[in-house]
C-alpha positions as CSV (number, residue, x, y, z in Angstrom):
1,M,174.1,-31.7,91.2
2,T,172.8,-32.9,87.8
3,N,173.2,-36.5,86.6
4,E,172.9,-37.0,82.8
5,Y,171.9,-40.2,81.0
6,T,171.6,-40.4,77.3
7,V,169.7,-43.3,75.8
8,P,170.0,-43.7,72.0
9,G,167.1,-44.8,69.8
10,G,166.0,-48.4,69.3
11,L,167.9,-51.2,67.6
12,D,167.5,-49.6,64.2
13,D,169.2,-46.4,65.3
14,P,172.7,-46.1,63.8
15,A,173.9,-44.5,67.0
16,V,173.7,-47.9,68.6
17,E,176.4,-49.2,66.2
18,T,178.7,-46.2,66.1
19,T,180.3,-43.8,68.6
20,E,179.6,-40.7,66.6
21,V,177.5,-38.0,68.2
22,P,174.1,-37.9,66.4
23,E,173.2,-34.8,64.4
24,P,171.1,-32.3,66.3
25,G,167.4,-32.8,65.6
26,A,165.1,-30.2,64.1
27,V,163.3,-30.0,67.4
28,T,164.2,-30.7,71.0
29,I,161.2,-31.6,73.3
30,V,161.9,-30.6,76.9
31,V,159.8,-32.3,79.5
32,P,160.2,-31.4,83.2
33,T,159.1,-34.3,85.4
34,F,158.4,-34.8,89.1
35,N,157.3,-38.3,90.1
36,E,155.7,-39.0,86.7
37,S,156.8,-42.7,86.4
38,A,153.2,-43.7,85.5
39,N,153.0,-41.3,82.6
40,V,156.4,-41.1,80.9
41,R,156.1,-44.4,79.0
42,Q,152.8,-43.3,77.5
43,L,154.2,-39.9,76.7
44,L,157.1,-41.4,74.8
45,H,154.7,-43.7,72.9
46,Q,152.6,-40.7,71.9
47,I,155.6,-38.7,70.7
48,T,156.8,-41.7,68.7
49,E,153.4,-42.0,67.1
50,S,152.9,-38.3,66.5
51,V,156.2,-36.8,65.4
52,P,156.9,-37.8,61.7
53,A,160.2,-39.1,60.6
54,R,160.8,-36.1,58.4
55,L,161.0,-34.0,61.6
56,P,164.0,-35.3,63.5
57,C,163.7,-34.8,67.2
58,E,165.3,-35.5,70.5
59,V,163.6,-35.6,73.9
60,V,165.2,-34.1,77.1
61,F,163.7,-35.0,80.4
62,V,164.7,-32.8,83.3
63,D,163.8,-34.8,86.3
64,D,163.4,-33.7,90.0
65,S,161.7,-37.0,91.0
66,T,162.0,-38.8,94.3
67,D,160.6,-42.0,92.7
68,D,161.8,-44.3,89.9
69,T,160.9,-41.9,87.1
70,P,164.5,-41.8,85.6
71,Q,164.7,-45.6,85.5
72,V,161.3,-45.9,83.8
73,I,162.3,-43.3,81.2
74,E,165.6,-45.1,80.4
75,E,163.7,-48.4,80.0
76,A,161.0,-46.9,77.8
77,A,163.5,-45.0,75.7
78,K,164.9,-48.2,74.3
79,D,161.9,-48.5,72.1
80,C,162.1,-44.9,70.8
81,P,163.5,-44.1,67.3
82,F,165.0,-40.8,68.6
83,P,167.6,-39.9,71.3
84,V,166.2,-39.5,74.8
85,T,168.2,-37.8,77.6
86,V,167.5,-37.8,81.3
87,L,168.9,-34.9,83.4
88,H,168.3,-35.8,87.0
89,R,168.7,-32.8,89.4
90,D,169.5,-33.6,93.1
91,E,168.5,-30.0,94.0
92,P,165.4,-28.7,92.1
93,V,166.5,-25.1,91.9
94,G,163.7,-22.8,90.5
95,G,161.1,-25.6,90.5
96,L,159.6,-26.6,87.2
97,G,160.7,-23.4,85.6
98,G,164.3,-24.0,86.6
99,A,164.1,-27.5,85.2
100,V,162.9,-26.2,81.8
101,V,165.8,-23.7,81.7
102,E,168.2,-26.6,82.3
103,G,166.6,-28.5,79.5
104,M,166.9,-25.6,77.1
105,K,170.6,-25.3,77.9
106,A,171.0,-28.9,76.9
107,A,169.0,-28.7,73.7
108,G,170.7,-29.3,70.4
109,S,168.0,-28.0,68.1
110,D,167.0,-24.6,66.7
111,W,163.4,-25.2,68.0
112,I,162.6,-26.2,71.5
113,V,159.1,-27.4,72.5
114,V,158.3,-27.4,76.2
115,M,155.5,-29.7,77.4
116,D,154.4,-31.4,80.6
117,G,155.1,-35.1,81.4
118,D,151.5,-36.0,82.4
119,C,150.1,-36.4,78.8
120,Q,147.8,-33.3,79.1
121,H,149.7,-31.7,76.3
122,P,149.1,-33.6,73.0
123,P,152.4,-34.4,71.2
124,S,150.5,-34.5,67.9
125,L,150.7,-30.7,68.0
126,V,154.5,-30.6,68.1
127,P,155.0,-30.5,64.3
128,E,152.3,-27.8,63.9
129,L,154.0,-25.6,66.6
130,V,157.3,-25.8,64.7
131,A,155.7,-25.3,61.3
132,T,153.7,-22.3,62.5
133,G,156.8,-20.7,63.9
134,E,158.6,-21.2,60.6
135,R,155.8,-19.9,58.5
136,A,155.3,-16.8,60.7
137,N,159.0,-16.3,61.3
138,A,158.1,-16.2,65.0
139,G,160.3,-16.6,67.9
140,L,157.6,-18.0,70.2
141,V,154.6,-20.2,69.4
142,V,152.1,-20.7,72.2
143,A,149.6,-23.6,72.4
144,S,146.6,-21.7,73.7
145,R,143.4,-23.0,75.4
146,Y,141.7,-19.7,74.9
147,I,141.5,-19.1,71.2
148,K,139.1,-20.6,68.7
149,G,139.6,-24.3,68.5
150,G,141.2,-24.5,72.0
151,S,139.7,-25.9,75.2
152,R,140.6,-26.2,78.9
153,A,138.5,-29.4,79.1
154,G,141.2,-31.3,81.0
155,L,141.2,-28.9,84.0
156,A,139.8,-30.9,86.9
157,G,137.0,-29.1,88.7
158,S,135.6,-25.6,88.7
159,Y,138.1,-24.4,91.3
160,R,141.1,-25.1,89.0
161,V,139.3,-23.4,86.1
162,A,138.6,-20.3,88.2
163,V,142.2,-20.2,89.4
164,S,143.6,-20.5,85.9
165,R,141.3,-17.8,84.5
166,G,142.1,-15.5,87.5
167,A,145.8,-16.0,87.0
168,T,145.5,-15.3,83.3
169,W,143.6,-12.1,83.9
170,L,146.1,-10.9,86.5
171,T,149.2,-11.5,84.4
172,K,147.7,-9.9,81.3
173,A,146.6,-6.9,83.4
174,L,150.1,-6.5,84.9
175,F,152.0,-7.0,81.6
176,P,149.6,-5.7,78.8
177,R,152.4,-4.7,76.4
178,R,154.8,-7.7,76.9
179,L,152.0,-10.2,76.8
180,H,150.3,-8.7,73.8
181,G,149.3,-11.4,71.4
182,I,149.4,-14.1,74.1
183,S,145.9,-15.2,75.1
184,D,147.2,-18.0,77.4
185,P,150.3,-16.8,79.3
186,M,149.7,-19.7,81.8
187,S,150.2,-22.3,79.2
188,G,153.0,-24.8,79.8
189,F,153.0,-26.0,76.1
190,F,154.9,-23.9,73.6
191,A,157.7,-23.8,71.1
192,I,160.6,-21.2,71.2
193,R,163.6,-20.6,69.0
194,R,166.9,-21.2,70.9
195,S,168.2,-17.9,69.5
196,D,165.4,-16.1,71.2
197,I,166.2,-17.3,74.7
198,T,168.2,-15.0,76.9
199,S,169.2,-17.6,79.5
200,E,171.3,-15.3,81.6
201,A,168.3,-13.0,82.2
202,L,166.0,-15.8,83.3
203,K,165.2,-16.1,87.0
204,P,162.6,-19.0,87.1
205,L,160.5,-19.6,90.2
206,G,157.8,-22.2,90.1
207,Y,156.0,-23.6,87.2
208,K,155.0,-20.6,84.9
209,I,158.1,-20.6,82.7
210,L,156.2,-19.2,79.7
211,L,155.5,-16.0,81.6
212,E,159.2,-15.7,82.5
213,L,160.3,-16.2,78.9
214,A,157.8,-13.8,77.5
215,V,158.6,-11.0,80.0
216,R,162.4,-11.3,80.3
217,S,163.6,-12.8,77.0
218,R,161.0,-10.8,74.9
219,P,161.0,-13.1,71.8
220,R,160.7,-11.4,68.4
221,A,157.3,-12.2,67.0
222,V,154.7,-14.3,68.9
223,T,152.0,-16.4,67.4
224,E,149.5,-19.0,68.7
225,V,147.9,-22.3,67.8
226,P,144.8,-23.7,69.6
227,F,145.0,-26.9,71.6
228,V,142.7,-29.0,73.8
229,F,144.0,-29.5,77.3
230,Q,143.7,-33.2,78.0
231,E,143.0,-35.1,81.2
232,R,146.0,-36.5,83.1
233,F,146.9,-40.1,82.0
234,A,147.7,-41.1,85.5
235,G,148.6,-39.6,88.9
236,E,147.6,-36.4,90.5
237,S,148.1,-32.7,89.8
238,K,151.2,-31.1,91.3
239,S,149.4,-27.7,91.6
240,T,149.2,-26.8,95.3
241,A,148.6,-23.7,97.5
242,A,152.4,-23.5,97.9
243,E,152.9,-23.4,94.1
244,G,150.2,-20.6,94.0
245,R,152.2,-18.6,96.6
246,R,155.4,-19.1,94.5
247,F,153.6,-17.9,91.4
248,L,152.5,-14.7,93.2
249,R,156.0,-14.1,94.4
250,H,157.3,-14.7,90.9
251,L,154.7,-12.3,89.5
252,A,155.8,-9.6,92.0
253,G,159.4,-10.1,91.1
254,L,158.7,-9.8,87.3
255,R,156.6,-6.7,87.8
256,T,159.2,-4.9,90.0
257,A,162.1,-5.7,87.6
258,D,161.5,-2.3,86.1
259,P,163.2,0.5,88.2
260,L,160.1,2.8,88.0
261,A,157.8,0.0,89.1
262,R,160.2,-0.7,92.0
263,M,160.1,2.9,93.1
264,V,156.2,2.9,93.0
265,V,156.1,-0.3,95.1
266,F,158.7,1.1,97.4
267,G,156.5,4.2,98.0
268,L,153.4,2.2,98.5
269,I,155.2,0.0,101.1
270,G,156.4,3.2,102.8
271,L,152.8,4.5,103.1
272,T,151.7,1.3,104.8
273,G,154.4,1.9,107.4
274,F,152.4,4.8,108.9
275,V,150.0,2.2,110.4
276,P,152.4,0.5,112.8
277,N,154.1,3.9,113.4
278,L,150.9,5.6,114.5
279,A,149.7,2.6,116.4
280,A,152.9,2.4,118.4
281,L,152.9,6.2,119.0
282,W,149.3,6.1,120.3
283,A,150.1,3.1,122.6
284,M,153.2,4.8,124.1
285,T,151.7,8.2,124.6
286,Q,148.7,6.5,126.3
287,A,151.1,4.8,128.6
288,G,152.4,8.2,129.7
289,L,155.6,8.5,127.5
290,H,156.5,12.0,126.2
291,Y,155.6,12.4,122.6
292,L,159.1,13.2,121.3
293,P,160.8,10.0,122.5
294,A,157.6,8.1,121.7
295,E,157.8,9.3,118.1
296,I,161.5,8.3,117.8
297,I,160.6,4.8,119.1
298,A,157.4,4.5,117.0
299,N,159.3,5.4,113.9
300,Q,161.3,2.2,114.4
301,F,158.1,0.2,114.2
302,G,157.4,1.7,110.8
303,V,160.9,1.1,109.7
304,A,160.8,-2.6,110.8
305,W,157.4,-3.0,109.0
306,N,158.7,-1.5,105.8
307,F,161.9,-3.6,105.9
308,L,160.0,-6.8,106.2
309,L,157.7,-6.0,103.3
310,I,160.6,-4.8,101.1
311,E,162.5,-8.0,101.9
312,K,159.5,-10.2,101.0
313,L,158.0,-8.3,98.0
314,L,160.5,-6.1,96.4
315,F,164.1,-7.3,96.8
316,R,163.6,-11.0,97.5
317,E,166.0,-12.1,94.7
318,R,168.7,-9.7,95.9
319,R,168.8,-10.8,99.6
320,V,171.6,-13.2,98.8
321,H,174.1,-10.4,98.2
322,R,174.4,-9.4,102.0
323,H,173.8,-11.1,105.3
324,W,170.4,-10.3,106.9
325,A,172.0,-8.4,109.8
326,D,174.0,-6.2,107.4
327,R,170.9,-5.5,105.4
328,T,168.9,-4.6,108.5
329,I,171.4,-2.2,109.9
330,R,171.9,-0.4,106.6
331,F,168.2,-0.1,106.0
332,A,167.6,1.3,109.5
333,L,170.3,3.8,109.1
334,L,169.0,5.0,105.8
335,A,165.4,5.2,107.1
336,N,166.4,7.3,110.1
337,A,168.8,9.5,108.1
338,D,165.6,10.5,106.2
339,L,164.3,12.2,109.3
340,V,167.6,13.9,110.0
341,L,167.9,15.2,106.4
342,R,164.3,16.4,106.0
343,I,164.3,19.2,108.6
344,P,167.4,21.0,107.3
345,L,166.2,20.6,103.8
346,I,162.8,22.2,104.6
347,A,164.7,25.0,106.3
348,L,166.9,25.5,103.2
349,L,163.9,25.5,100.8
350,V,162.1,28.1,103.0
351,G,165.0,30.3,104.0
352,Q,167.1,30.3,100.8
353,F,164.6,29.7,98.1
354,G,161.6,31.5,99.6
355,L,159.1,28.6,99.3
356,A,156.1,28.4,101.6
357,V,156.2,25.8,104.4
358,L,153.7,23.4,102.8
359,P,155.3,23.3,99.3
360,A,158.8,23.1,100.9
361,T,157.7,20.1,103.0
362,A,156.1,18.3,100.1
363,L,159.2,18.9,97.9
364,A,161.5,17.7,100.8
365,L,159.4,14.6,101.1
366,V,159.8,13.8,97.4
367,I,163.5,14.5,97.4
368,T,164.2,12.4,100.5
369,F,162.0,9.6,99.2
370,V,163.9,9.4,95.9
371,L,167.2,9.5,97.8
372,R,166.1,6.8,100.2
373,F,164.9,4.5,97.4
374,A,168.2,5.0,95.5
375,G,170.2,4.5,98.7
376,T,168.3,1.3,99.6
377,E,169.0,-0.2,96.1
378,A,172.6,0.8,96.0
379,L,173.7,0.4,99.6
380,V,171.5,-2.5,100.9
381,Y,170.6,-4.8,98.0
382,L,173.1,-4.4,95.2
383,P,175.9,-7.0,95.2
384,R,179.2,-6.2,96.7
385,R,182.1,-5.5,94.3
386,S,184.6,-8.4,94.5
387,R,188.0,-7.7,95.9
388,S,189.7,-8.6,92.6
389,R,187.5,-6.1,90.7
390,T,188.2,-3.4,93.3
391,A,192.0,-4.1,93.0
392,R,191.8,-3.8,89.2
393,S,189.9,-0.5,89.5
394,T,192.5,0.9,92.0
395,A,195.3,-0.2,89.7
């Protein structure tokens, strides 16, 4: 559930004296917050001091706090010459990235600037972000710490610097084409045109929303401006080991969004399944079990291993479409059907097409692998068709 509070500008704001909805501003500043009550008053003061009157703006806070941050924002907004909205979410779906998407949906401007609520992103750069985007006819303008004139000085400690650089290198290595021209894909400070956002394609998870937007929405042209990352005004960083794990899961989900990439990962996971399979086979034959029933049982260990990795790494976002028991049974049937199909297929390729045994076996492995991948996607992880849709199709 989301609760919305709109606080007009100060006493000089005409919106105080009329009931008319104010004209959309030239820029909407979206600020996701989580327990930032000590920072938001200073942030609003900096925005008031930095954004010139000729650039009308509105500020949308999307708040997931458990403290009094919404109340502090409402009180501080009374002194602001621009509209301030607070969207408080009772359920923080998607984390910080989900909050940003909520703010973008509420934006009333052509340009949306996303920035943190801890004063590490200087509001003085907001006019330059928008002006640069207009001059370059760009869809996305990134405030970068890694181009000339930029600095990551506000990162606390060598550990956070190393993590930031490592995450940047990893994302650029995984998405060289889609992140071309973005030196700082980990930046949380950027401007994007509302028309360049494909909100229905976004699946935010955690705090790296720029990466999500760049990969899934694919804005037209991208440009950058340098910025100096500031120290926090108050409070502590929300970056934790748990957020790091969410980032890695998000990265895996983005990379496997492409069908070919999913097939490659599916195959690599399948190869790892040989380890538990062979280990179980060795243990059971050592215990005196005949190798044929031992192989049948050992194969189930490999199937279970593959299923767990596929659930965690490959189809995590699609698990909601079916109950876990339904997914488990379907996956097990498909995996074991692979064995049943492979032997007749090899016999067909050798007997009818005259292939030698080794090439026939290799070809059969490839064919059954492709069929198993397609079957897993279609029969285990794709959403069910609704009854109404099925009825319309039948009619």
